[in-house]
ROFIFI-280362 format. One record per residue: residue in three letters; x, y, z of N, C-alpha, C in turn. Coordinates in pm, whole numbers. Last residue first. Example, Ala and Ser with C-alpha at 12.3 -4.5 7.8 and 13.67 -1.06 7.14 Angstrom:
REM ROFIFI-280362
   residu      nxx      nyy      nzz     caxx     cayy     cazz      cxx      cyy      czz
      SER     1285     -225      708     1367     -106      714     1290        3      787
      ALA     1319     -569      780     1230     -450      780     1320     -330      780
This chain:
REM ROFIFI-280362
   residu      nxx      nyy      nzz     caxx     cayy     cazz      cxx      cyy      czz
      PHE     9283     8344    15130     9344     8462    15196     9402     8373    15346
      VAL     9179     8089    15024     9263     8201    14939     9363     8273    15000
      ASP     9033     8016    15214     9141     7930    15182     9248     7976    15078
      PRO     8825     8177    15228     8920     8167    15338     9040     8085    15299
      SER     8713     8329    14932     8721     8226    15035     8826     8224    15134
      LEU     8665     8691    14898     8750     8550    14863     8733     8450    14968
      ILE     8569     8912    14977     8479     8833    14886     8557     8686    14892
      GLY     8766     9050    15125     8633     9035    15182     8550     8926    15112
      GLU     8971     9092    14936     9010     8992    15030     8861     8975    15100
      ILE     8860     9309    14786     8879     9175    14729     8886     9060    14849
      SER     8875     9492    14982     8734     9455    14951     8738     9336    14845
      GLU     9140     9508    15067     9031     9452    15141     8936     9423    15085
      GLY     9225     9636    14803     9261     9494    14856     9190     9421    14955
      LEU     9100     9872    14781     9057     9772    14687     9107     9633    14749
      GLU     9211     9978    15030     9063     9951    15021     9030     9862    14912
      LEU     9479    10012    14978     9423     9932    15077     9264     9888    15084
      VAL     9470    10158    14718     9526    10044    14736     9480     9953    14826
      ALA     9353    10406    14865     9273    10336    14755     9330    10190    14730
      LEU     9556    10478    15034     9450    10420    15089     9351    10354    14992
      ALA     9759    10533    14846     9781    10433    14921     9651    10369    15000
      TYR     9633    10767    14715     9688    10639    14636     9720    10528    14730
      MET     9620    10947    14913     9498    10856    14826     9532    10768    14783
      VAL     9866    11004    14974     9801    10935    15076     9670    10873    15002
      ASN    10127    10978    14732    10010    11042    14774     9937    10955    14883
      ARG    10392    10871    14560    10370    10964    14689    10239    11061    14707
      ASN    10371    10541    14519    10317    10666    14455    10292    10772    14563
      TYR    10562    10373    14652    10527    10336    14537    10461    10485    14453
      THR    10587    10502    14887    10698    10516    14814    10672    10478    14675
      THR    10327    10461    15005    10319    10578    14962    10479    10592    14844
      ILE    10396    10220    15142    10316    10233    15029    10311    10343    14939
      VAL    10517    10332    15362    10593    10232    15277    10532    10228    15139
      TYR    10297    10427    15505    10410    10516    15428    10502    10460    15334
      PHE    10171    10185    15605    10109    10282    15502    10206    10390    15416
      ASN    10380    10097    15776    10383    10056    15628    10278    10108    15532
      HIS    10334    10295    15991    10452    10262    15913    10426    10212    15774
      LEU    10003    10457    15958    10111    10379    16021    10244    10363    15928
      GLY     9744    10699    15923     9874    10622    15853     9973    10574    15941
      VAL     9442    10706    16059     9556    10726    16080     9675    10637    15995
      ILE     9137    10865    15953     9240    10751    15920     9363    10788    15947
      SER     8858    10939    16115     8969    10976    16062     9059    10837    16045
      SER     8511    11090    16170     8592    10971    16135     8729    11024    16078
      ASN     8367    11338    16150     8463    11294    16274     8553    11193    16249
      LYS     8410    11554    15867     8372    11426    15945     8450    11392    16058
      THR     8534    11741    15746     8416    11791    15808     8365    11667    15885
      GLN     8716    11645    15543     8756    11708    15690     8645    11750    15780
      GLU     8672    11542    15314     8649    11451    15449     8685    11531    15575
      GLY     8780    11676    15108     8626    11633    15110     8572    11553    15236
      GLU     9080    11517    15116     8985    11626    15030     8839    11589    15055
      LEU     9227    11420    15402     9175    11377    15293     9059    11482    15229
      TYR     9501    11376    15585     9414    11495    15545     9376    11430    15412
      LEU     9558    11148    15852     9560    11187    15709     9463    11259    15671
      ILE     9782    11158    16128     9623    11173    16086     9619    11217    15932
      GLN    10018    10935    16175     9975    11054    16113     9827    11070    16077
      ALA    10310    10784    16300    10164    10776    16279    10131    10912    16257
      LYS    10560    10512    16394    10525    10652    16339    10368    10664    16305
      GLN    10519    10356    16733    10514    10362    16587    10467    10489    16543
      THR    10534    10345    16998    10635    10429    16921    10632    10441    16791
      GLN    10322    10179    17059    10303    10357    17100    10424    10407    17035
      ASP    10186     9955    16883    10286     9985    16936    10297    10145    16953
      LEU     9824     9894    16982     9921     9934    16904    10056     9975    16943
      LYS     9634     9839    17185     9728     9730    17154     9846     9777    17035
      SER     9485    10059    17205     9598    10046    17312     9706     9927    17274
      ASP     9393    10243    16929     9386    10107    16997     9508    10083    17090
      LEU     9310    10584    17030     9365    10489    16921     9362    10344    17009
      PRO     9203    10882    17032     9157    10770    17069     9199    10674    16975
      VAL     9358    11157    17107     9310    11098    16983     9306    10961    17029
      GLY     9484    11342    17318     9346    11294    17313     9286    11232    17180
      ILE     9753    11356    17318     9689    11507    17300     9530    11473    17269
      ALA     9862    11110    17362     9870    11202    17478     9795    11323    17444
      VAL     9803    10985    17112     9738    10947    17237     9700    11046    17348
      LEU    10002    11114    16953     9850    11116    16938     9779    11077    17038
      ASP    10237    11011    17090    10198    11152    17086    10062    11172    17045
      GLY    10205    10731    17052    10215    10772    17177    10152    10928    17198
      ILE    10227    10700    16768    10096    10669    16834    10103    10742    16983
      ASN    10425    10984    16661    10386    10850    16688    10282    10824    16756
      SER    10479    11237    16401    10447    11210    16524    10436    11060    16539
      LYS    10514    11281    16128    10606    11355    16222    10588    11323    16355
      PRO    10519    11056    15817    10446    11103    15980    10555    11168    16049
      ARG    10564    11184    15496    10616    11090    15622    10558    11151    15736
      ILE    10370    11339    15344    10388    11191    15338    10438    11120    15445
      THR    10129    11583    15439    10279    11525    15442    10274    11376    15412
      LYS     9886    11652    15493     9911    11592    15380    10055    11548    15346
      SER     9713    11611    15811     9848    11655    15717     9819    11587    15598
      ALA     9534    11708    16092     9532    11634    15971     9658    11692    15882
      LEU     9546    11849    16330     9638    11741    16310     9645    11705    16179
      LYS     9316    12045    16310     9481    12092    16368     9573    11990    16320
      GLU     9124    11916    16228     9168    12020    16151     9300    12079    16188
      LYS     9079    11723    16462     9121    11685    16312     9181    11798    16225
      LEU     8997    11907    16637     9129    11843    16655     9180    11775    16523
      SER     8750    11984    16529     8875    12081    16553     8980    12045    16573
      ILE     8621    11740    16537     8638    11799    16414     8746    11898    16434
      ASP     8725    11484    16766     8661    11594    16728     8712    11670    16606
      ILE     8746    11147    16606     8820    11269    16680     8703    11364    16644
      ASN     8761    10794    16576     8673    10921    16572     8730    11040    16666
      THR     8985    10604    16363     8955    10668    16492     8822    10773    16451
      LYS     9167    10333    16232     9080    10436    16215     9001    10482    16332
      SER     9518    10272    16093     9423    10275    16187     9291    10352    16155
      MET     9739    10083    15906     9672    10204    15944     9572    10169    16057
      ILE     9969     9895    15948     9943     9983    15815     9873    10111    15839
      ASP    10212     9779    16182    10068     9794    16127    10060     9885    16000
      LYS    10498     9536    16188    10433     9673    16180    10290     9696    16134
      THR    10611     9304    16087    10580     9329    16232    10489     9456    16286
      PRO    10663     9328    15838    10553     9257    15881    10524     9258    16010
      ASP    10766     9632    15705    10790     9549    15816    10666     9479    15863
      TRP    10940     9758    15418    10806     9701    15472    10835     9638    15591
      GLY    11107     9932    15278    11100     9941    15444    10984     9861    15504
      ASN    11199     9909    15044    11164    10028    15077    11120    10031    15243
      ARG    11198     9628    14999    11343     9703    15014    11332     9842    15050
      ASN    10958     9565    14999    11037     9508    15107    11164     9593    15097
      LEU    10850     9679    14764    10816     9726    14871    10894     9674    15016
      TYR    10998     9570    14569    11011     9681    14577    10960     9732    14732
      ASN    10928     9294    14627    11058     9318    14629    11081     9485    14657
      GLY    10666     9289    14540    10698     9260    14662    10838     9297    14712
      ILE    10692     9364    14261    10612     9431    14359    10670     9407    14492
      SER    10825     9121    14190    10903     9245    14161    10839     9369    14255
      MET    10655     8917    14220    10773     8918    14315    10854     9046    14294
      LEU    10462     9013    14023    10443     9004    14190    10566     9006    14285
      VAL    10601     8992    13792    10538     9108    13836    10534     9127    13967
      ASP    10725     8729    13774    10805     8860    13772    10744     8984    13832
      ASP    10495     8596    13758    10580     8558    13863    10670     8681    13870
      TRP    10364     8679    13511    10287     8725    13649    10407     8681    13781
      SER    10500     8807    13248    10519     8722    13354    10473     8767    13481
      ASN    10440     9042    13080    10366     8926    13063    10408     8813    13154
      PHE    10563     9276    13174    10464     9294    13073    10377     9165    13078
      LEU    10816     9222    13310    10697     9309    13374    10589     9332    13291
      ASP    11066     9023    13290    10929     9064    13212    10833     9094    13291
      ILE    11335     8924    13313    11271     8996    13378    11171     9071    13297
      LYS    11498     8605    13243    11442     8748    13211    11378     8790    13316
      GLY    11565     8353    13345    11687     8450    13302    11652     8564    13230
      ASP    11379     8215    13447    11387     8189    13317    11498     8267    13249
      GLY    11264     8243    13711    11385     8177    13692    11431     8163    13559
      ASN    11036     8392    13812    11041     8245    13767    11152     8176    13736
      GLY    11125     8654    13871    11018     8554    13983    11022     8411    13917
      ASP    11362     8836    13860    11318     8723    13777    11254     8651    13886
      ILE    11283     9173    13960    11358     9047    13957    11283     8958    13895
      ALA    11309     9512    13987    11249     9439    13942    11325     9293    13945
      TYR    11466     9711    14118    11380     9646    14195    11320     9517    14147
      ASN    11624     9847    13921    11670     9852    14062    11589     9748    14142
      ARG    11510     9860    13685    11637     9833    13685    11682     9780    13835
      TYR    11251     9985    13737    11277     9845    13693    11404     9781    13691
      SER    11334    10203    13871    11269    10105    13944    11273     9962    13883
      SER    11411    10349    13624    11498    10322    13726    11438    10219    13836
      ALA    11160    10341    13468    11289    10284    13422    11384    10246    13513
      ILE    10862    10265    13673    10962    10340    13593    11084    10271    13560
      PHE    10627    10029    13664    10761    10074    13724    10820    10166    13617
      GLN    10367     9902    13664    10401    10035    13628    10530    10081    13702
      PRO    10302     9642    13666    10314     9698    13798    10359     9849    13782
      ALA    10274     9549    13394    10170     9543    13497    10174     9629    13617
      GLY    10475     9829    13225    10435     9697    13258    10291     9701    13368
      MET    10591    10182    13313    10546    10049    13223    10519     9911    13283
      ALA    10577    10527    13318    10589    10402    13394    10534    10280    13296
      GLY    10543    10764    13169    10660    10680    13161    10683    10544    13241
      ALA    10345    10919    13187    10450    10958    13281    10583    10853    13248
      TYR    10157    10799    13074    10211    10953    13000    10320    10985    13082
      SER    10262    10458    13060    10156    10587    13107    10219    10701    13020
      GLY    10370    10247    12791    10338    10264    12898    10243    10384    12944
      LYS    10556    10033    12554    10441    10131    12583    10423    10123    12728
      ILE    10836     9984    12352    10809     9973    12490    10674    10096    12500
      SER    10959    10033    12107    10832     9958    12103    10784     9952    12241
      SER    11193    10147    12119    11112    10239    12070    10951    10172    12066
      ILE    11363     9970    12230    11338    10094    12294    11224    10151    12252
      SER    11353     9628    12239    11332     9728    12137    11279     9854    12206
      PHE    11544     9502    12509    11428     9548    12463    11412     9612    12322
      ASP    11735     9381    12669    11734     9326    12504    11598     9361    12452
      GLN    11800     9433    12901    11664     9337    12884    11650     9298    12754
      GLU    12003     9617    12863    12006     9503    12955    11903     9394    12940
      ARG    11892     9801    12687    12019     9725    12651    12031     9604    12737
      SER    11679     9896    12822    11654     9833    12691    11776     9765    12659
      LEU    11806    10029    13033    11735     9901    13053    11688     9841    12934
      TYR    11956    10228    12923    12027    10120    12986    11937    10007    13004
      PHE    11731    10385    12822    11834    10312    12730    11901    10198    12792
      LEU    11597    10452    13072    11539    10350    12968    11639    10306    12853
      ASN    11793    10610    13195    11769    10475    13245    11695    10371    13168
      ILE    11743    10847    13052    11885    10766    13043    11885    10621    13068
      LEU    11511    10869    13131    11526    10852    13010    11651    10798    12962
      GLU    11524    10953    13408    11461    10811    13368    11469    10775    13215
      GLU    11688    11167    13363    11738    11061    13414    11674    10940    13391
      ARG    11472    11321    13263    11576    11317    13200    11676    11196    13247
      PHE    11298    11337    13473    11243    11248    13357    11368    11242    13268
      PHE    11438    11498    13668    11379    11344    13715    11341    11276    13561
      LYS    11467    11726    13526    11592    11670    13560    11567    11502    13599
      SER    11230    11817    13511    11281    11796    13382    11387    11716    13417
      ARG    11007    11924    13673    11059    11775    13690    11140    11716    13599
      PRO    10939    12164    13570    10922    12130    13710    11010    12008    13758
      PRO    10956    12157    13298    11074    12210    13380    11072    12183    13529
      TYR    10892    11991    13045    10818    12012    13187    10943    12028    13298
      GLY    11018    11925    12824    10904    12028    12803    10828    12043    12943
      VAL    11202    11728    12832    11257    11853    12762    11152    11967    12766
      ALA    11099    11526    12978    11237    11587    13016    11264    11729    12944
      LEU    10855    11479    12874    10865    11544    13015    11001    11586    13039
      THR    10945    11397    12615    10861    11507    12626    10857    11587    12752
      TYR    11093    11149    12679    11151    11256    12598    11056    11423    12630
      LEU    10889    10998    12815    11007    11051    12893    11074    11167    12830
      SER    10709    10966    12588    10672    11016    12722    10797    11097    12783
      ASN    10865    10835    12387    10827    10981    12368    10770    11059    12494
      ILE    10926    10604    12557    11058    10682    12492    11014    10851    12471
      VAL    10699    10486    12551    10767    10533    12666    10869    10619    12644
      GLU    10425    10527    12368    10547    10476    12348    10638    10553    12485
      TYR    10115    10501    12562    10202    10583    12490    10351    10508    12478
      ARG     9932    10363    12671     9922    10356    12536    10024    10418    12457
      GLY     9902    10110    12939     9938    10242    12902     9964    10231    12760
      GLN     9799     9892    13080     9950     9924    13096     9994    10041    13021
      ILE     9546     9750    13186     9553     9898    13128     9717     9921    13179
      LYS     9538     9485    13278     9464     9516    13158     9490     9651    13092
      GLY     9697     9425    13526     9764     9409    13386     9674     9440    13240
      PHE     9492     9476    13702     9558     9359    13710     9619     9332    13567
      SER     9462     9784    13660     9348     9681    13676     9396     9536    13643
      THR     9710     9890    13694     9659     9838    13583     9538     9759    13564
      GLU     9711     9999    13982     9793    10050    13890     9738    10014    13727
      VAL     9489     9901    14136     9482    10051    14102     9575    10090    13995
      GLY     9581     9620    14108     9453     9666    14066     9444     9792    14067
      LEU     9841     9636    14210     9814     9584    14075     9684     9613    14021
      ILE     9782     9710    14476     9855     9775    14406     9842     9730    14252
      GLY     9587     9516    14580     9550     9646    14582     9641     9730    14477
      LEU     9758     9279    14572     9649     9263    14482     9587     9417    14471
      LEU     9948     9336    14769     9993     9325    14639     9872     9331    14527
      VAL     9785     9386    14985     9836     9511    14944     9888     9488    14766
      LYS     9670     9134    15030     9585     9234    14985     9650     9362    14937
      LYS     9903     8990    15075     9832     8963    14951     9726     9074    14934
      PRO    10150     9145    15238    10039     9081    15262     9975     9061    15102
      ILE    10511     9040    15229    10412     9163    15185    10262     9091    15182
      GLY    10722     8907    15273    10654     8947    15378    10520     9040    15362
      LEU    10864     8754    15110    10902     8889    15114    10799     8965    15207
      GLU    10787     8462    15114    10936     8513    15089    10937     8644    15131
      GLU    10499     8501    15163    10595     8407    15246    10749     8448    15257
      GLU    10415     8647    14968    10399     8687    15110    10473     8627    15201
      VAL    10493     8499    14732    10537     8653    14778    10523     8685    14915
      ARG    10329     8271    14768    10478     8270    14783    10537     8398    14800
      ASP    10064     8355    14766    10111     8277    14877    10276     8296    14898
      LEU    10073     8444    14490    10035     8540    14603    10091     8490    14732
      LEU    10112     8160    14371    10214     8280    14357    10191     8399    14463
      GLU     9878     8039    14457    10027     7988    14493    10113     8104    14502
      LYS     9668     8209    14350     9686     8184    14482     9830     8138    14520
      HIS     9578     8267    14086     9741     8309    14125     9758     8280    14273
      GLN     9323     8262    14054     9397     8198    13973     9555     8197    13994
      ASN     9227     8414    14267     9192     8268    14277     9272     8200    14158
      ALA     9301     8649    14192     9355     8593    14328     9348     8480    14319
      PHE     9153     8698    13971     9330     8722    13970     9359     8634    14092
      LEU     8921     8726    14058     8948     8624    13948     9084     8593    13966
      VAL     8920     8932    14232     8881     8832    14288     8937     8688    14192
      GLY     8988     9143    14066     9085     9097    14163     9052     8960    14232
      ALA     8767     9163    13901     8891     9127    13826     8984     9075    13957
      ALA     8583     9269    14105     8559     9124    14034     8692     9071    13991
      ILE     8693     9508    14146     8708     9433    14256     8691     9265    14199
      ARG     8630     9609    13884     8769     9613    13945     8796     9497    14039
      LYS     8335     9617    13885     8412     9552    13797     8578     9517    13843
      PRO     8290     9777    14110     8243     9626    14115     8323     9553    13995
      THR     8531     9996    14227     8439     9962    14127     8425     9800    14130
      LEU     8753    10180    14312     8678    10092    14385     8531    10060    14333
      PHE     8869    10361    14137     8940    10229    14147     8831    10136    14221
      ILE     8716    10576    14118     8786    10531    14021     8826    10397    14029
      SER     8640    10639    14369     8503    10589    14295     8588    10539    14153
      ARG     8853    10790    14506     8814    10640    14531     8723    10567    14422
      TYR     8817    11025    14374     8930    10964    14366     8911    10786    14369
      GLU     8596    11108    14501     8609    11100    14358     8729    11015    14297
      GLN     8669    11103    14767     8557    11016    14733     8546    11001    14569
      TRP     8867    11280    14781     8890    11150    14818     8797    11062    14747
      SER     8861    11486    14503     8827    11470    14643     8851    11330    14667
      LYS     9124    11576    14252     8976    11527    14300     8973    11496    14435
      THR     9362    11689    14189     9233    11776    14145     9120    11705    14195
      LYS     9558    11523    14261     9551    11674    14298     9446    11744    14261
      GLU     9542    11286    14167     9553    11294    14331     9539    11440    14365
      ALA     9499    11310    13899     9397    11287    13969     9412    11321    14110
      PRO     9718    11576    13767     9686    11436    13823     9581    11436    13899
      ARG     9794    11811    13579     9657    11783    13665     9631    11631    13702
      SER    10035    11766    13470    10002    11907    13534     9872    11898    13624
      ILE    10028    11564    13307    10126    11559    13441    10087    11679    13529
      SER     9859    11666    13127     9821    11550    13189     9901    11539    13304
      GLU     9979    11877    12988     9879    11899    13047     9830    11788    13142
      ILE    10203    11726    12885    10248    11810    12981    10111    11867    13054
      LEU    10080    11576    12702    10118    11509    12812    10175    11608    12932
      GLU    10043    11728    12497     9908    11684    12579     9960    11620    12699
      PRO    10275    11733    12331    10237    11844    12421    10123    11825    12522
      LEU    10511    11546    12279    10369    11515    12286    10344    11633    12369
      PHE    10764    11475    12033    10733    11539    12130    10575    11578    12150
      GLU    10901    11177    11949    10813    11267    11937    10770    11338    12049
      VAL    11176    11010    11764    11117    11034    11865    11007    11166    11862
      GLU    11334    10954    11532    11198    10889    11541    11115    10951    11662
      ASP    11577    11038    11575    11537    11075    11458    11371    11037    11463
      PHE    11643    10916    11822    11591    11028    11818    11551    11082    11684
      ILE    11727    10662    11713    11634    10667    11793    11557    10803    11816
      ASN    11952    10729    11540    11833    10673    11488    11697    10691    11578
      ASN    12131    10841    11732    12080    10933    11625    11947    10868    11564
      VAL    12194    10608    11880    12116    10732    11951    12057    10822    11831
      TYR    12314    10451    11689    12189    10387    11752    12097    10525    11816
      GLN    12536    10624    11625    12429    10579    11534    12285    10542    11578
      GLU    12664    10599    11880    12620    10716    11829    12515    10700    11725
      ASP    12609    10386    12130    12658    10393    12006    12591    10531    11954
      PHE    12686    10514    12481    12591    10441    12390    12629    10483    12225
      GLY    12821    10625    12684    12880    10550    12574    12781    10467    12475
      HIS    12762    10812    12852    12717    10673    12900    12764    10588    12790
      ASP    12864    11048    12781    12887    11009    12921    12852    10890    12951
      ARG    12830    11076    12482    12963    11116    12542    12987    11047    12700
      ILE    12571    10968    12455    12692    10934    12358    12838    10948    12432
      LEU    12412    11085    12626    12399    10960    12608    12537    10888    12535
      GLU    12467    11359    12590    12505    11309    12729    12496    11165    12697
      ASN    12368    11417    12316    12522    11424    12339    12573    11357    12476
      MET    12108    11353    12376    12188    11278    12295    12322    11300    12310
      ILE    12078    11598    12544    12043    11436    12585    12125    11354    12500
      GLU    12129    11797    12372    12191    11800    12500    12167    11643    12550
      TYR    11937    11776    12201    12072    11745    12149    12161    11739    12268
      LYS    11699    11844    12340    11719    11704    12264    11838    11664    12239
      ALA    11775    12099    12408    11753    11999    12519    11746    11868    12450
      ILE    11747    12244    12172    11874    12229    12254    11864    12142    12343
      THR    11495    12181    12092    11590    12132    12021    11729    12117    12085
      LEU    11334    12320    12279    11336    12184    12265    11445    12123    12195
      ASP    11431    12599    12216    11446    12550    12346    11458    12393    12336
      GLN    11304    12600    11935    11480    12622    11980    11510    12564    12106
      THR    11052    12579    11970    11128    12487    11894    11270    12508    11920
      SER    10943    12669    12328    10967    12698    12185    11058    12589    12116
      ASN    10731    12607    12541    10827    12523    12484    10859    12562    12349
      GLU    10533    12827    12538    10652    12826    12650    10768    12713    12644
      SER    10558    13008    12203    10510    12907    12325    10618    12889    12412
      GLY    10734    13286    12158    10609    13247    12135    10572    13131    12238
      GLU    11060    13353    12019    10937    13393    12131    10827    13305    12080
      ILE    11379    13185    12052    11237    13233    11953    11127    13250    12040
      LEU    11673    13389    12144    11561    13298    12158    11431    13309    12058
      PRO    11958    13418    11917    11854    13467    11993    11723    13378    12020
      SER    12219    13168    11948    12113    13231    11863    12009    13317    11960
      SER    12381    13014    12108    12432    13137    12086    12337    13241    12005
      SER    12241    12775    12111    12279    12835    12235    12301    12981    12203
      ILE    12278    12692    11840    12141    12733    11866    12171    12796    11989
      PHE    12582    12678    11820    12509    12765    11730    12366    12800    11780
      LEU    12629    12460    12009    12689    12595    12014    12623    12707    11951
      LEU    12496    12249    11888    12433    12294    12022    12486    12415    12031
      LEU    12613    12217    11640    12484    12284    11645    12426    12321    11772
      THR    12839    12127    11738    12831    12236    11675    12694    12306    11689
      LEU    12772    11875    11861    12827    11977    11954    12836    12095    11880
      ILE    12679    11762    11622    12575    11782    11731    12656    11881    11834
      LYS    12896    11738    11479    12803    11819    11412    12695    11842    11524
      PHE    13055    11562    11628    13116    11710    11602    12995    11790    11570
      HIS    12914    11331    11581    12922    11381    11705    12983    11511    11712
      LYS    12958    11289    11320    12815    11322    11346    12814    11370    11503
      LEU    13234    11252    11304    13183    11370    11228    13045    11401    11287
      SER    13388    11153    11631    13327    11131    11502    13252    11267    11440
      MET    13659    11197    11797    13518    11228    11797    13477    11195    11635
């Protein structure tokens, strides 16, 4: 054990045996303990160079404002119409049309090889970063560090992502402190978290690198690969629309991500659905904040829930589809 490593362990023991510092929710002492535990884990359990880890954490910053941001995401604080208005704008739709025209062959290739419709690829890329224009302004290491040590509800998740970031930087030869992304640590045009980058991102142009920041081949093929490996089925449907009695809608509408019924179940209790739909296909009446007093309802089917693996919220998946369909509606037939 090196001298610096010994000092880290000694400091951890000293801090943990000291009385707690009273005050803010994230006390200086608590943050220091968590910081050195992560450093020790990276060195001891994952074999990262001690000096490298020390140098990185000498510069890392705790950003309290990120705790507020993650505690109040748009998906949990806005109605469907408010959320929709963020993404379904003339400017974003126009950007999508331009992007689709510029990358027609690539979009065709992803759809052909991986089975993901172009409208879904465009919808995800448009919602996530407005086609690469809004990739995030925070240093990812600061975001992940802050949430790992200062956000108890998901500290384990963000700690694992922080460790994945170290591996990713080594594997892709990134400068770990220069990677920028969202307040939650998502990065690149498709906003992959570190573990998704490592597990799902692919080299779309065969240049030996996986660059989700600048290479559209890598970006679109990686989005397609992510959805494909999370269960996308080209033979299944995405969603359906129906009109039902409000009382029945109130009884059936759910915020749950994974459907608990199928088309046949819903038809049997009086939900009018297209008879051509596979009756055994999983299905769920979606609960949308602000829409519960309307007769019109949206039914999420198999591939709708595959989209929610990208972001576990039904409003996100619906915004992706509506944006993609809006772009599709403007494009000439030879593009779609």
